[in-house]
Each structure stands twice: as structure tokens, then as C-alpha cells.
C-alpha positions in Angstrom: -160.8 112.9 153.7 -162.1 109.4 152.5 -161.1 106.0 151.8 -162.9 103.0 150.3 -164.0 100.1 152.4 -162.3 96.5 151.2 -163.6 96.1 147.9 -166.9 97.3 148.2 -166.6 100.4 146.5 -168.0 102.5 149.2 -166.5 105.7 150.4 -165.9 106.4 154.4 -164.8 109.3 156.3 -161.3 108.4 157.7 -163.2 109.3 160.9 -166.4 107.7 161.8 -169.0 108.1 164.5 -169.2 105.4 167.0 -173.1 105.1 168.1 -172.8 103.2 171.0 -173.7 106.2 173.4 -176.7 106.7 172.0 -179.1 105.6 174.5 -176.8 105.0 177.4 -178.0 105.8 180.8 -176.0 108.6 182.2 -174.8 110.3 179.1 -175.5 113.4 177.3 -176.9 111.1 174.1 -179.0 109.0 176.7 -182.1 111.0 175.1 -183.4 112.2 171.5 -182.0 115.7 172.1 -178.4 114.5 172.7 -178.3 112.5 169.9 -179.8 114.5 167.8 -176.9 117.3 168.5 -174.2 114.7 167.9 -175.3 113.1 164.5 -176.1 116.7 163.0 -172.9 118.0 164.3 -171.0 114.6 162.6 -172.8 115.2 159.2 -171.9 119.0 159.4 -168.0 118.0 160.0 -167.9 115.6 157.0 -168.2 112.5 159.6 -170.3 110.1 157.1 -169.5 106.3 158.7 -172.0 106.0 161.7 -171.4 102.5 163.4 -174.0 101.2 165.4 -175.5 97.9 166.7 -178.8 96.3 167.4 -177.7 95.5 171.1 -176.5 99.4 171.8 -178.4 101.6 174.3 -180.4 101.0 177.4 -182.7 98.9 176.5 -181.0 97.2 173.4 -181.8 98.9 170.2 -182.1 102.5 171.6 -179.4 103.5 169.6 -180.8 102.4 166.6 -184.0 103.9 167.2 -182.8 107.2 168.4 -180.4 107.5 165.1 -183.6 106.8 163.2 -185.4 109.6 164.1 -182.0 111.9 164.3 -181.6 111.4 160.7 -185.2 111.6 159.7 -184.9 115.4 161.0 -181.7 115.7 159.5 -183.6 115.2 155.9 -183.4 112.7 152.8 -179.9 114.8 151.5 -177.8 114.5 155.0 -179.3 110.9 154.7 -177.7 110.4 151.3 -174.1 111.2 153.1 -174.2 108.8 155.5 -172.6 105.4 155.4 -174.9 103.6 158.0 -173.3 100.6 159.7 -175.1 98.4 162.1 -174.5 94.8 163.7 -176.4 91.8 164.6 -175.8 88.7 166.3 -173.7 89.1 169.6 -173.3 86.0 170.9 -173.1 87.5 174.7 -176.3 89.4 174.7 -179.8 88.4 173.8 -182.8 91.1 172.7 -186.2 90.6 173.7 -188.3 89.4 171.3 -185.5 87.5 169.5 -185.7 83.8 171.3 -187.6 82.2 168.5 -185.2 83.4 165.8 -182.9 80.4 166.0 -179.2 80.6 165.7 -177.8 84.1 164.9 -175.6 82.8 161.8 -178.5 81.4 160.5 -180.9 82.9 158.0 -183.9 82.9 159.8 -182.0 85.2 162.4 -180.4 87.1 160.1 -183.4 88.0 158.1 -185.6 89.0 161.3 -182.7 90.9 162.8 -182.2 93.1 159.4 -186.1 93.9 159.2 -185.9 95.1 162.7 -182.8 97.3 162.0 -184.5 98.7 159.1 -187.5 99.4 160.9 -185.9 101.2 163.9 -183.2 103.0 161.8 -186.5 104.1 159.7 -184.2 103.4 156.1 -185.0 101.8 152.9 -181.3 99.9 153.3 -178.6 99.5 155.5 -174.9 100.5 153.7 -172.7 98.0 155.9 -174.4 94.9 157.4 -172.0 93.4 160.3 -172.0 90.2 162.2 -171.3 91.4 165.7 -169.4 88.2 167.0 -168.9 84.8 165.3 -171.5 81.9 165.6 -169.7 78.7 165.9 -173.2 76.5 165.7 -173.5 77.6 162.0 -171.5 77.4 159.1 -169.7 80.3 157.7 -171.1 79.0 154.2 -175.1 79.7 155.6 -174.2 83.1 156.8 -172.9 84.2 153.9 -175.5 82.8 151.5 -178.4 84.9 154.1 -176.3 87.9 153.7 -175.8 87.6 149.5 -179.4 87.3 149.8 -180.0 90.7 151.4 -177.6 92.2 149.2 -179.6 90.9 145.9 -182.8 92.3 147.3 -181.2 95.9 148.0 -181.5 95.7 152.1 -178.0 96.2 152.4 -175.2 97.1 150.4 -172.2 95.2 151.8 -171.7 93.2 154.7 -168.6 92.9 157.2 -167.8 91.1 160.5 -166.1 92.3 164.1 -164.6 90.3 166.7 -163.2 87.4 164.3 -159.9 85.5 164.7 -157.5 85.0 161.8 -158.6 81.5 161.3 -162.3 82.7 161.1 -161.4 85.3 158.7 -159.7 83.3 156.3 -162.6 80.7 156.4 -165.1 83.5 155.7 -162.8 85.0 153.0 -162.6 81.6 151.1 -166.2 81.2 151.0 -167.5 81.3 147.1 -170.1 84.5 146.9 -170.9 87.2 144.3 -170.0 89.8 147.1 -168.3 88.3 150.4 -167.2 90.3 153.3 -165.5 93.7 152.9 -164.8 94.9 156.5 -163.3 93.7 160.0 -164.3 96.0 163.1 -161.8 95.0 166.2 -160.3 96.3 169.1 -157.1 98.5 168.1 -155.2 101.1 170.0 -151.8 102.1 170.9 -152.2 100.2 174.2 -154.2 97.1 172.3 -152.3 95.6 169.5 -153.0 92.5 170.0 -154.3 92.4 166.6 -151.3 93.1 165.0 -149.9 89.8 165.4 -152.3 87.5 163.2 -155.8 89.5 162.8 -154.5 92.5 160.7 -152.2 90.5 158.4 -155.4 87.9 157.8 -157.1 91.0 157.3 -154.6 92.5 154.5 -155.0 88.8 152.9 -158.8 89.1 152.4 -158.6 92.8 151.5 -161.2 94.0 154.0 -161.2 97.5 155.4 -160.4 97.4 158.8 -162.3 99.7 161.7 -160.3 99.9 164.8 -163.0 100.6 168.2 -161.9 102.0 171.3 -159.1 103.5 169.6 -158.7 105.8 172.7 -158.8 102.9 175.0 -162.0 104.5 177.0 -160.1 108.0 177.1 -156.9 107.2 178.3 -155.1 108.3 174.9 -157.0 111.8 174.9 -154.3 113.6 176.9 -156.8 114.5 180.1 -155.6 111.9 182.7 -152.5 111.8 184.3 -151.5 109.6 187.1 -153.8 109.8 190.2 -156.3 112.3 188.5 -158.9 112.4 185.7 -162.1 114.2 185.2 -164.8 113.0 187.9 -167.4 112.8 185.0 -164.8 110.5 183.2 -165.9 107.0 182.2 -162.4 105.4 183.1 -162.6 107.7 186.4 -165.9 106.5 187.3 -166.3 103.0 185.8 -162.6 101.5 185.1 -160.3 103.1 187.8 -157.9 99.9 187.7 -156.7 100.7 184.3 -155.6 104.4 185.3 -153.7 102.1 188.5 -152.1 99.7 185.9 -151.1 102.6 183.4 -147.2 102.7 182.7 -147.1 106.9 183.3 -143.8 106.9 182.4 -144.5 105.8 179.0 -147.5 108.5 178.8 -145.2 111.1 179.6 -142.7 110.4 177.0 -145.8 110.1 174.4 -146.8 113.5 175.9 -143.3 114.8 174.8 -143.9 113.2 171.7 -147.3 114.7 171.0 -145.8 118.1 172.3 -143.2 117.8 169.4 -146.1 117.4 166.5 -148.3 120.6 167.5 -151.3 118.8 167.6 -153.5 117.4 170.5 -153.1 113.8 171.7 -156.4 112.8 170.3 -155.3 113.8 167.3 -151.7 112.0 166.7 -153.4 108.9 168.2 -156.0 108.9 165.7 -153.3 109.9 163.0 -151.1 106.9 164.0 -154.1 104.2 163.7 -154.9 105.7 160.2 -150.9 105.6 159.2 -151.3 101.5 160.0 -151.8 99.0 157.1 -155.6 97.9 156.2 -157.1 100.9 158.7 -159.7 102.7 156.8 -161.8 104.5 159.1 -161.5 105.1 163.2 -164.6 104.4 165.1 -164.5 107.2 167.5 -167.6 107.9 170.0 -168.7 111.1 171.0 -171.7 112.3 173.5 -170.8 116.4 172.8 -170.8 118.1 169.4 -167.7 119.7 170.5 -165.9 116.3 170.3 -167.2 115.7 166.9 -165.4 119.0 166.0 -162.2 117.5 167.5 -162.5 113.9 166.0 -162.8 115.4 162.7 -160.2 117.5 162.9 -157.8 114.7 163.6 -159.0 112.7 160.2 -157.8 116.1 158.2 -153.7 115.5 159.1 -151.6 112.7 159.3 -148.0 112.0 160.8 -144.7 112.2 158.9 -143.2 108.3 158.8 -140.4 109.0 161.7 -143.1 109.8 164.1 -145.0 107.0 163.2 -142.5 105.0 163.7 -141.1 106.4 166.9 -144.8 105.9 168.5 -144.9 102.0 167.6 -141.6 101.6 169.2 -143.1 103.3 172.4 -145.7 101.3 172.9 -144.5 98.0 171.4 
């Protein structure tokens, strides 16, 4: 299944592939072989939106580099199916060699960053180029003008933003441009619904496509955790045990009962609840194994009835 991303005319799969695990130490996708396996499985299962960033990987930029090799191995026909999205300009992290590029929302930085990403990804254009975090030091008009240049030159097809406030979304949408922002990406899940208050209304007003990240709350909403237990090698067990300690397990037990009635898995129901929310275009889901790709793709082929969507919304209000 596909949906159109905002006003861009670009069709994307309802489940996207989050690529922040590529090049991450301690994962199955830290090397080229693991990355190849996941990317090729995603293409085989009809997942077309691949979302990465120049800071992803250890060291930074490794995700883009591994992806570039994997896409070359997949061949031009496979690359043509992929909507390749990456990000630049995270305010909290610096990439070695970028110290002289200036402010991250300014023309010099944007042009330098896009050329570097194109080289690493081994492509002639990026389908969706996203501003990773706002740059308060640069007027948004200057950022838009630089991005419009890249569209005119064929280096990018469309551009979006990530982690913008409602006010910043409205200000960006108000800039006169032949293109304009087409998407917004923010954290959104059943246990992280803050964007519903102001961000999603602003996204709908600006006619943007919305791309939720961390849709499974680092795995909490997959069904593999229970009170006091979880897989030893899982992310929450290893890195964020406090999340498990703070979870409302009685609510999770009720959610399991709702999920059981649907005949689907918790992962599928969680994704389908998100896809039922206004403005959501594609859910960004990470994976480190091909079998996870198959599970994610299956979730995008079903939908929940309106009554179940409402029941889940009330449970996690």
C-alpha cells in the first residue's frame, strides 16, 4: 500500500524503513552484510521509503555509506523503486569536517551537506531532504531559498523538516516558494502522543505528510515485553530499563486483550493505529533482520476498524 507524501506527488509505502541502525555498533546491521540483507529484504517486501540521516551510524555518516553500497548492489531497477530520504543539520551533533560550513540552516552548510550525502549514498538525487532540527540562527526564508535551488538543480526532489514546533511549522509554511516543505517527522506512538496537541494540527493546516518515528516506543509496543521481563538482548532491557520500570502494565495487559480480539500481532495493531491517524503518511520502522522487515511490511497491508481505533485511543489517552 502507498500514500502520497504531502503535496509532493511522491508515492511512499505506508511502512517505511528507519535506517538509524545501519552502522550502529552491537547490532546485526553494523556492517555491510547486515545492511545489505535488510535493505534487499525491504525492497523485496515492497517497502519503498528509506529514511536515514547524515549523523546516523558510528561514526556518523556510516549509515549513508553502507546504504550507498547496498543500493548499488541492488541495481538501478531497485533504486528506482526506492524513495530515498535523508536529513542534515542536527543541532546537537557535529560531523567531523563540517566545522567551516557555517550555520546549519544556511546556504553554505546545506549545499555542502547535500553534496556529501549524495556521494555517500552514491546517487544523483535525494528524493526527500529533511532539516533534522530547527536552526534558530538562520531565518527560515534563507533555508527555503537554498532548498529551492537544490530542487531546481535536480539534486533533491522535495524537502521536509523534523522536530519542528507548531509555530515553526506554521512559519515555514508561510514562506513564499515554488516548492515548500512537504513533510514533517516527529516522535509519535501510543505512549508518546504530545504531537496531537499542536504539531499535528499545524501539519494538517500546512498540508504536510507526517512521518512518525519511534512508533514502537523502542520496542515496548511489540508484545515481547512483560512486567519484570524482556529479551536479554533487546534495546529496552539493555539500554533503557527505566522505561520498563515506569510502564503501566495494567494498561498494557488491556491492550493485549484488544490486540488478541483483532487476530493480529501487537506490532501490526500498533502500526495500524498510527496509520489511522489524520495526516500520517508512512510509519518509520527500524529493523536489523530480514524477518523483522517481513513483519513490518505485513502491518502495512491491513487496517483497523474505527471502533477499535477509538478504543485504543481512549486506553492510551
